[in-house]
GULUMNU-832935 format. One record per residue (C-alpha): residue in one letter; residue number from 1; x, y, z. Coordinates in Angstrom, 2 decimals. Example, Ala and Ser with C-alpha at 12.3 -4.5 7.8 and 13.67 -1.06 7.14 Angstrom:
<atoms>
+---+-----+---------+---------+---------+
| r |   k |    east |   north |      up |
+---+-----+---------+---------+---------+
| A |   1 |   12.30 |   -4.50 |    7.80 |
| S |   2 |   13.67 |   -1.06 |    7.14 |
+---+-----+---------+---------+---------+
</atoms>
This chain:
<atoms>
+---+-----+---------+---------+---------+
| r |   k |    east |   north |      up |
+---+-----+---------+---------+---------+
| M |   1 |    0.28 |    0.00 |    0.12 |
| C |   2 |    1.62 |    3.32 |   -1.01 |
| R |   3 |    0.56 |    6.57 |    0.93 |
| L |   4 |    0.77 |    9.83 |   -0.73 |
| V |   5 |    3.09 |   11.93 |    0.86 |
| A |   6 |    2.53 |   15.58 |    1.42 |
| G |   7 |    4.02 |   17.78 |   -1.71 |
| E |   8 |    3.71 |   14.59 |   -4.34 |
| D |   9 |    1.73 |   15.17 |   -7.69 |
| D |  10 |   -1.92 |   13.49 |   -7.51 |
| S |  11 |   -3.18 |   15.69 |  -10.38 |
| G |  12 |   -3.95 |   12.39 |  -11.83 |
| G |  13 |   -6.04 |   11.44 |   -9.58 |
| E |  14 |   -8.31 |   14.58 |   -9.75 |
| L |  15 |   -8.48 |   14.59 |  -13.03 |
| D |  16 |   -9.90 |   11.12 |  -13.11 |
| H |  17 |  -12.38 |   11.88 |  -10.16 |
| H |  18 |  -13.62 |   14.87 |  -11.86 |
| Q |  19 |  -13.99 |   13.12 |  -15.12 |
| S |  20 |  -16.03 |   10.23 |  -13.42 |
| M |  21 |  -18.22 |   13.18 |  -11.50 |
| V |  22 |  -18.97 |   14.63 |  -15.10 |
| N |  23 |  -19.58 |   11.29 |  -16.32 |
| E |  24 |  -22.07 |   10.56 |  -13.32 |
| T |  25 |  -23.86 |   14.13 |  -13.52 |
| D |  26 |  -24.87 |   13.34 |  -17.84 |
| R |  27 |  -26.85 |   10.51 |  -16.37 |
| M |  28 |  -28.46 |   12.37 |  -13.87 |
| D |  29 |  -32.21 |   13.44 |  -13.72 |
| P |  30 |  -32.59 |   16.75 |  -15.21 |
| Q |  31 |  -34.10 |   17.93 |  -12.15 |
| I |  32 |  -31.63 |   16.84 |   -9.75 |
| R |  33 |  -29.19 |   19.02 |  -12.28 |
| A |  34 |  -31.15 |   21.90 |  -12.00 |
| Q |  35 |  -31.18 |   21.88 |   -8.45 |
| I |  36 |  -27.51 |   21.34 |   -8.45 |
| A |  37 |  -27.17 |   24.24 |  -10.70 |
| R |  38 |  -29.50 |   26.30 |   -8.26 |
| L |  39 |  -27.20 |   25.46 |   -5.41 |
| E |  40 |  -24.04 |   26.41 |   -7.30 |
| A |  41 |  -25.84 |   29.82 |   -8.18 |
| R |  42 |  -26.50 |   30.00 |   -4.38 |
| I |  43 |  -23.08 |   28.81 |   -3.03 |
| S |  44 |  -21.52 |   31.30 |   -5.03 |
| R |  45 |  -23.69 |   34.36 |   -4.05 |
| V |  46 |  -23.11 |   33.49 |   -0.57 |
| E |  47 |  -19.47 |   33.65 |   -1.50 |
| A |  48 |  -19.32 |   37.14 |   -2.74 |
| R |  49 |  -21.28 |   38.43 |    0.15 |
| M |  50 |  -18.53 |   36.80 |    2.36 |
| E |  51 |  -16.09 |   38.48 |    0.28 |
| K |  52 |  -17.60 |   41.90 |    0.78 |
| L |  53 |  -18.02 |   41.24 |    4.57 |
| E |  54 |  -14.10 |   40.58 |    4.46 |
| V |  55 |  -13.48 |   43.45 |    2.90 |
| S |  56 |  -15.48 |   45.97 |    5.03 |
| V |  57 |  -13.74 |   43.89 |    8.46 |
| Q |  58 |  -10.67 |   44.81 |    7.24 |
| Y |  59 |  -11.60 |   48.63 |    6.55 |
| L |  60 |  -13.07 |   48.46 |   10.05 |
| Q |  61 |  -10.16 |   47.00 |   12.01 |
| K |  62 |   -8.06 |   49.69 |   10.42 |
| R |  63 |  -10.06 |   52.77 |   11.74 |
| M |  64 |  -10.41 |   50.91 |   14.82 |
| Y |  65 |   -6.24 |   51.01 |   14.95 |
| V |  66 |   -6.07 |   54.38 |   13.77 |
| Y |  67 |   -8.57 |   55.56 |   16.50 |
| G |  68 |   -7.12 |   53.33 |   19.40 |
| F |  69 |   -3.63 |   55.24 |   18.36 |
| V |  70 |   -5.35 |   58.91 |   18.69 |
| C |  71 |   -6.89 |   57.97 |   21.68 |
| L |  72 |   -3.19 |   56.58 |   23.58 |
| M |  73 |   -1.85 |   59.90 |   22.02 |
| S |  74 |   -4.52 |   61.96 |   23.51 |
| V |  75 |   -3.90 |   60.11 |   26.82 |
| L |  76 |    0.11 |   60.59 |   26.67 |
| Y |  77 |   -0.54 |   64.14 |   25.93 |
| A |  78 |   -2.42 |   64.80 |   28.80 |
| I |  79 |   -0.31 |   62.80 |   31.15 |
| F |  80 |    2.88 |   64.90 |   29.63 |
| K |  81 |    1.24 |   68.48 |   29.44 |
+---+-----+---------+---------+---------+
</atoms>
């Protein structure tokens, strides 16, 4: 039995798996294919929303650091005035 070691190329196995999934999808009922397409579209919309949220969180974190720095400087100024 041969185990894969991190870094070994297993792209051939991935290609075989993908091809078997394509063949399996071709044999599916049209209703199931339509439902899979709807779910994939929904997943992509959720991923897009998550990316927007990540960007806004990063922006808010930057603002928080700026406000914290300004607050710290004002406290230091008040102490050493």
